[in-house]
C-alpha positions in Angstrom: 0.0 0.0 0.0 1.0 3.6 -0.3 1.4 6.2 -3.1 3.7 5.5 -6.0 7.1 7.2 -5.7 9.5 8.0 -8.5 13.0 6.9 -7.4 15.8 8.7 -9.3 18.4 6.6 -11.1 21.3 6.0 -8.8 24.8 5.2 -10.1 26.7 2.2 -8.7 29.4 3.8 -6.7 31.7 1.5 -4.6 33.4 3.9 -2.2 32.3 6.7 0.1 35.1 8.8 -1.5 33.1 8.6 -4.8 29.9 9.5 -3.1 31.3 12.7 -1.6 33.0 13.6 -4.9 29.7 12.9 -6.7 27.9 15.4 -4.5 30.5 18.1 -5.3 30.4 17.4 -9.0 26.6 17.5 -9.3 25.7 19.9 -6.5 28.2 22.7 -7.4 26.8 26.0 -6.2 23.6 24.5 -4.6 23.6 24.9 -0.8 24.6 21.7 1.0 24.6 22.6 4.7 23.2 25.3 6.9 24.2 25.6 10.5 24.6 28.0 13.4 28.2 29.0 14.2 29.5 29.8 17.7 28.5 33.4 17.3 24.9 32.3 16.7 25.0 33.3 13.1 23.3 31.2 10.4 25.9 30.0 7.9 25.5 28.3 4.5 28.0 26.1 2.7 27.5 25.1 -1.0 28.6 21.8 -2.4 31.6 23.5 -3.9 32.6 25.1 -0.6 32.3 21.9 1.3 34.5 20.2 -1.3 37.1 23.0 -1.0 37.2 22.6 2.8 37.2 18.8 2.5 40.1 18.6 0.0 42.1 21.3 1.8 41.9 19.4 5.1 42.6 16.1 3.3 45.8 17.5 1.7 46.8 18.8 5.2 46.4 15.3 6.6 48.7 13.9 4.0 51.2 16.7 4.6 51.5 15.7 8.3 52.0 12.0 7.4 48.5 10.6 8.0 48.3 8.5 4.8 47.4 4.9 5.8 46.8 6.0 9.4 43.8 6.3 11.7 42.3 9.7 12.6 39.8 10.3 15.4 37.2 13.0 15.7 36.0 14.3 19.1 33.5 17.1 18.7 29.9 18.1 19.1 27.7 18.1 16.0 29.0 20.9 13.7 29.9 21.7 10.1 33.5 21.4 11.1 32.9 17.8 12.2 31.5 17.0 8.7 34.4 18.6 6.8 36.9 16.8 9.0 35.1 13.5 8.5 35.0 13.9 4.7 38.7 14.8 4.7 39.6 11.5 6.2 37.4 9.2 4.1 38.3 10.8 0.8 41.9 9.8 1.3 43.6 6.5 2.1 42.9 6.8 5.8 40.6 5.4 8.5 38.1 7.6 10.4 37.4 6.9 14.0 34.4 9.0 14.9 34.0 9.0 18.7 31.0 9.6 21.0 31.9 13.0 22.5 29.6 12.4 25.5 31.7 9.6 26.8 33.8 10.2 29.9 37.2 11.6 28.9 39.0 8.5 30.2 36.8 6.3 27.9 37.6 8.6 24.9 41.3 8.2 25.7 41.1 4.4 25.9 39.3 4.2 22.6 41.9 6.4 20.9 44.6 4.2 22.3 42.8 1.0 21.3 42.2 2.2 17.7 45.8 3.2 17.4 44.9 6.7 16.1 47.9 8.9 15.2 45.9 12.1 14.8 42.8 13.6 16.5 40.5 16.3 15.3 38.9 18.1 18.3 36.8 21.1 19.0 37.8 23.6 21.7 35.0 22.2 23.9 37.0 19.0 24.2 40.4 20.5 24.8 40.3 19.2 28.4 39.6 15.7 27.0 42.8 16.0 24.9 44.8 16.7 28.1 43.5 13.3 29.4 44.4 11.6 26.1 47.9 12.9 26.3 48.5 11.4 29.7 46.9 8.0 28.9 49.3 5.0 28.4 49.1 3.4 25.0 48.1 6.5 23.1 50.3 7.0 20.0 48.7 10.3 18.7 51.3 12.5 17.0 49.0 15.4 15.9 46.2 17.1 17.8 44.2 19.2 15.3 42.0 22.0 16.5 38.8 22.1 14.4 38.6 25.8 15.2 41.8 26.3 13.1 40.0 24.7 10.1 40.1 27.7 7.7 43.9 28.1 8.1 44.5 24.3 7.7 42.4 24.3 4.5 44.6 27.1 3.1 47.8 25.2 4.0 46.4 22.1 2.3 45.5 23.9 -0.9 48.9 25.8 -1.0 50.6 22.4 -0.8 49.0 21.4 -4.1 49.6 24.8 -5.7 53.3 24.5 -4.8 53.6 21.1 -6.6 52.8 18.5 -3.9 51.1 15.4 -5.1 47.3 15.7 -4.6 46.0 13.3 -2.0 42.9 12.8 -4.2 45.0 11.1 -6.8 45.7 8.3 -4.3 43.6 5.3 -5.2 41.0 4.5 -2.5 39.8 0.9 -2.9 36.3 -0.5 -2.1 37.9 -2.9 0.5 39.9 -0.3 2.3 39.2 0.1 6.0 37.3 3.4 6.1 35.8 3.5 9.6 36.2 2.0 13.0 32.9 2.7 14.8 32.7 1.9 18.5 29.3 0.5 19.3 27.1 2.5 21.8 25.2 -0.6 22.8 22.7 -0.5 25.7 24.4 -3.6 27.2 28.0 -4.9 27.2 31.3 -3.3 26.3 31.9 -1.2 23.2 33.6 -3.0 20.3 35.3 -1.4 17.3 33.3 -2.2 14.2 35.5 -2.3 11.1 33.6 -0.9 8.0 35.1 -0.7 4.6 34.6 2.0 2.0 32.3 -0.4 0.1 30.4 -1.6 3.2 29.0 1.9 3.8 28.8 2.9 0.1 26.7 -0.2 -0.8 24.3 0.5 2.1 23.9 4.1 0.9 23.3 3.1 -2.7 20.9 0.3 -1.7 18.9 2.7 0.5 18.6 5.2 -2.3 17.3 2.6 -4.7 14.2 2.1 -2.5 13.9 5.6 -0.9 14.2 9.2 -1.9 13.8 12.5 0.0 14.3 16.2 0.1 15.9 18.7 2.5 16.4 17.5 6.0 17.6 18.4 9.5 20.1 16.3 11.3 20.0 16.1 15.0 21.2 12.5 15.6 24.9 12.3 16.7 27.2 12.5 13.7 29.5 9.9 15.1 26.8 7.3 14.6 26.5 5.6 11.2 22.6 6.0 11.1 23.4 9.8 10.5 25.7 9.0 7.6 23.3 6.9 5.6 20.2 8.8 6.7 21.5 12.2 6.0 25.2 12.9 5.0 25.8 10.5 2.1 22.3 10.4 0.8 22.3 14.2 0.8 25.5 14.0 -1.4 23.8 11.6 -3.8 20.6 13.5 -4.1 22.3 16.9 -3.9 19.8 18.0 -1.2 20.7 20.3 1.6 20.4 19.7 5.4 20.5 21.8 8.5 23.0 20.6 11.2 21.3 20.8 14.6 23.6 21.7 17.5 21.4 20.2 20.2 18.3 18.1 20.6 16.7 20.9 22.8 16.6 23.1 19.7 14.8 20.5 17.5 11.3 22.2 17.7 12.7 25.6 16.9 14.9 24.2 14.1 12.0 22.4 12.5 9.9 25.6 12.5 12.8 27.6 11.1 14.2 25.2 8.4 11.1 23.4 7.3 12.5 19.9 6.7 10.9 17.5 4.3 12.3 14.6 6.3 14.5 13.6 9.2 15.9 10.5 10.8 15.0 9.6 14.4 14.8 6.9 17.0 11.4 5.7 18.3 11.6 7.8 21.5 11.6 11.0 19.3 8.5 9.9 17.4 6.7 9.0 20.6 7.6 12.4 22.1 6.3 14.3 19.1 3.1 12.3 19.0 2.4 12.7 22.7 3.2 16.4 22.5 0.6 16.9 19.8 -2.1 15.4 22.0 -0.9 17.2 25.1 -1.1 20.5 23.3 -4.6 19.7 22.0 -5.7 18.8 25.5 -4.1 21.9 27.1 -5.7 24.3 24.6 -9.1 22.7 24.8 -9.0 21.3 21.2 -8.8 17.6 22.0 -12.4 16.9 20.9 -12.0 19.0 17.7 -8.9 17.0 16.9 -10.7 13.7 17.5 -13.6 14.9 15.2 -11.1 15.9 12.5 -9.6 12.4 12.6 -13.0 10.8 12.2 -13.7 12.9 9.2 -10.2 12.4 7.7 -10.3 8.6 8.1 -13.8 8.5 6.5 -12.5 10.5 3.5 -9.4 8.3 3.3 -11.6 5.3 2.9 -13.2 7.0 -0.1 -9.7 7.7 -1.6 -9.8 11.4 -0.6 -6.7 12.6 1.3 -7.2 15.9 3.1 -4.9 15.1 6.1 -2.4 17.9 5.6 -5.2 20.5 5.2 -7.3 19.3 8.1 -4.3 19.1 10.4 -2.4 22.1 9.0 -1.8 23.5 12.5 0.0 20.3 13.5 2.0 20.1 10.3 3.0 23.8 10.7 4.2 23.0 14.2 6.6 20.5 12.6 7.9 23.0 10.1 5.1 22.9 7.5 6.9 20.6 5.0 7.5 17.5 7.0 6.4 14.4 5.1 8.6 11.5 6.3 10.3 10.5 9.5 12.8 7.6 8.9 12.8 5.7 12.2 15.1 2.9 13.5 17.1 1.8 16.5 14.4 0.1 18.5 10.8 -1.1 18.4 8.1 1.5 17.7 4.5 0.6 18.7 2.1 0.7 15.7 0.0 3.3 17.6 2.5 6.0 16.9 3.1 5.0 13.3 -0.6 5.0 12.6 -1.1 8.1 14.7 1.4 10.2 12.7 0.2 8.8 9.4 -3.3 10.0 10.3 -1.9 13.5 10.7 -0.2 13.3 7.3 3.4 12.3 8.3 4.6 8.9 7.2 6.9 7.0 9.5 9.3 4.8 7.5 10.4 2.1 9.9 13.5 0.2 9.4 15.9 -2.1 11.1 19.7 -1.7 11.3 22.7 -2.5 13.3 26.2 -0.8 13.3 27.8 -4.0 12.1 25.7 -3.7 8.9 26.6 -0.1 8.0 23.8 0.2 9.5 20.6 -0.3 7.5 19.3 -3.8 6.8 15.6 -3.5 6.1 13.3 -0.6 5.5 9.7 0.0 4.6 9.1 1.8 1.3 6.9 4.8 0.8 4.8 2.8 -1.7 5.2 -0.6 -0.1 5.0 -0.9 3.7 3.4 -2.7 6.6 2.7 -0.8 9.8 4.3 -2.5 12.7 7.0 -4.0 10.6 10.7 -3.0 10.0 10.2 -3.4 6.2 11.8 -5.4 3.5 15.5 -6.2 3.0 17.7 -3.6 1.2 19.1 -4.8 -2.2 22.6 -5.0 -0.7 21.7 -7.8 1.7 19.5 -10.7 2.5 18.1 -11.8 5.9 16.9 -15.1 7.4 15.5 -16.2 10.8 17.8 -18.7 12.5 16.0 -21.6 14.4 12.5 -20.0 14.5 10.1 -21.1 17.2 6.5 -22.1 16.7 5.6 -18.4 16.2 8.4 -18.0 13.6 10.5 -16.0 16.0 14.3 -16.5 16.0 17.6 -14.7 15.7 18.0 -12.3 12.7 20.9 -13.3 10.4 22.2 -10.9 7.7 24.4 -11.6 4.7 25.5 -9.0 2.2 28.0 -6.3 1.0 27.1 -4.0 3.9 28.2 -6.5 6.6 31.3 -5.5 8.6 34.8 -6.8 8.2 35.0 -7.7 11.9 35.8 -6.2 15.3 39.1 -4.3 15.5 41.8 -6.4 17.3 39.2 -8.8 18.5 39.2 -12.0 16.4 37.4 -14.0 19.1 34.4 -11.6 19.3 34.4 -11.6 15.4 34.2 -15.4 15.2 31.4 -15.5 17.7 29.1 -13.3 15.6 29.6 -15.1 12.3 28.0 -18.4 11.1 29.8 -18.9 7.8 28.9 -15.8 5.7 25.9 -14.9 7.9 26.2 -12.2 10.6 24.4 -13.1 13.8 22.7 -9.8 14.9 21.8 -10.8 18.4 18.3 -9.5 17.6 15.1 -11.5 17.5 12.4 -11.2 14.9 10.1 -12.9 12.4 9.5 -12.6 8.7 6.0 -12.7 7.4 4.7 -14.4 4.2 5.4 -11.2 2.2 9.0 -10.9 3.4 8.5 -8.1 5.9 10.7 -8.2 9.0 9.0 -7.8 12.4 11.5 -6.8 15.1 10.8 -8.5 18.4 13.8 -7.6 20.7 17.4 -8.0 21.7 18.5 -11.6 22.4 20.4 -10.4 25.4 17.3 -8.7 26.9 15.0 -11.7 26.6 13.2 -12.8 29.8 13.3 -16.6 30.0 10.4 -17.8 32.2 10.4 -20.9 34.3 8.0 -22.5 31.8 10.6 -22.1 29.0 8.7 -19.2 27.3 10.8 -16.4 26.0 9.4 -12.9 26.5 10.7 -9.8 24.7 10.7 -6.8 27.1 10.7 -4.4 24.2 7.3 -5.7 23.0 5.8 -5.1 26.4 7.5 -1.8 26.8 5.9 -0.5 23.6 2.5 -1.5 24.6 2.9 0.2 28.0 4.4 3.3 26.3 1.0 3.9 24.7 -0.4 5.1 28.1 -0.5 8.8 27.5 1.3 9.9 30.6 4.1 7.4 30.3 7.4 9.1 29.3 9.7 6.1 29.6 9.4 2.5 30.7 11.8 -0.4 31.1 10.6 -4.0 31.5 12.8 -6.7 33.2 12.7 -9.8 35.3 13.0 -9.3 39.1 12.3 -12.1 41.6 10.7 -14.3 38.9 8.3 -11.4 38.1 7.9 -9.4 34.9 8.5 -6.0 36.3 7.8 -2.6 34.6 9.6 0.5 35.9 8.1 3.8 34.8 9.2 7.5 34.5 5.8 9.3 34.4 4.6 12.7 33.3 3.3 13.9 36.6 3.1 17.5 35.5 0.3 17.1 32.9 -1.1 14.1 34.9 -0.6 14.8 38.6 -2.3 11.5 39.6 -0.2 9.4 37.2 1.4 7.4 40.0 -2.0 6.5 41.4 -3.4 5.5 38.0 -0.5 3.5 36.6 -1.3 0.1 38.1 -4.9 0.2 36.9 -3.8 1.2 33.4 -1.2 -1.5 33.3 -3.9 -4.0 34.2 -6.0 -2.8 31.2 -3.0 -3.6 28.9 -2.4 -6.9 30.7 -6.0 -8.0 29.7 -4.9 -7.7 26.0 -1.7 -9.8 26.5 -1.2 -13.5 26.9 -0.9 -14.4 30.6 2.8 -15.3 30.4 3.5 -11.7 29.1 1.6 -9.9 31.7 3.3 -7.4 34.0 3.1 -8.5 37.7 5.1 -5.8 39.4 5.0 -2.0 38.8 7.6 0.5 39.9 7.9 4.3 39.4 11.0 6.5 39.4 11.3 10.3 39.7 14.1 10.9 37.1 14.4 9.7 33.5 16.5 6.6 32.7 20.1 7.1 31.6 20.5 6.9 27.8 23.0 6.5 25.1 23.6 9.5 22.9 21.3 8.0 20.3 18.5 8.2 22.9 18.3 4.5 23.6 17.7 3.7 27.3 20.7 2.0 29.0 19.3 -1.3 30.2 22.1 -2.0 32.6 21.6 1.3 34.4 21.3 -0.2 37.8 
């Protein structure tokens, strides 16, 4: 189901270097990025200007001896981050983009583990560099201030003008190690995922063969590969522009100012937007008007008449006025939110991915989707369910050109996650008769009951999150009980703590007995999260 979409012809590029160069060649003087600088001034960079900055920095890296070396980036989201990142991957070097929100000691350990010989850093993380310099095992030779970027770009270009060999002439091969990405998993220790130029390029090209989009805003952390495929590289290929958000707290204002056609998000962001729409309607006394509008709209939709964006213009305007698509991944999203946003005229494109697969594996199409599913496999990979149970649920296996090379300096961990050519994701799911993947949950999070039944906490959490005043919930086993711990919105619903048990029981009635919550807890502060807004399950 869904409207027919014209997908532009996408060339078969095999490296991310080719992708960045393609954007420069075809984008030219079109704007590529908008962003706010440190003086709170709105700046614009064209494709030509981004390419100039990228190639100047790349040449500078070769000048200081970084060919064949690993270069880390430690910075908040910024245009300088993007230019630095492109400068590494367009040469014969390996980018190590690090989570800037990690403790400084952890950043230092990862720089030592990855054997980086240079680090790009913003002034905000100068104190982190002091820690790095004192850490045993660190072999960094060059600490490069991103705030010096303009000067470094000039140095790089003057090198070529004075006869130095252009770093762009160095052949970058599809199998070259382009990235070491440290997982920000909600359980367990970070591992360095090795992704080649072709791993990521094939994922980008495959994604664009089934999806297209317009201008976007990027607020997910740039060190995470969901941002690369969802925004950076696809923007290069489509020669579309994007606004680089500095902070999540600015997201509402940024949407209203820059009017995105799409953006990528994790389920928590979608849930928050949806709940805010209803909270605002309730607060302004327009809840019944909104419900009536939905009844009218749904009736018209059955007749083939789509008036959603006119009927709910006020809601659409609050999201920037031009938002059509939210690409969502990273965790389970309850169908209520997908259907709810669709009813307002914004389509949620659910997908499934994992860092080790560059990261996208499956995605719904605009013109071929199933609500509640994580979509169909991308053309670059295939999936299967390993040892499915009577419900068809088992571990998701992936095989394809987007699957990682392995974990850096960890052959044992690499061997553990491969079954021949198949990558064992550690995630559980099922595939329906039409080939759509339905994500169930993380294998590590499964609750194994005394009767042998496996229960996915994510499935229960997403049912419980549909309670309007639930902000966050984590389900786990405690004393042989399925326990739900909540962070509630007690501001808009002062009696939330008194109501929660009764509302949980209402949801229990719709669940099989073995999946029912038998213990309820509440907390006064939100759960700790990763920088991609996933709740840390081992927070205790």
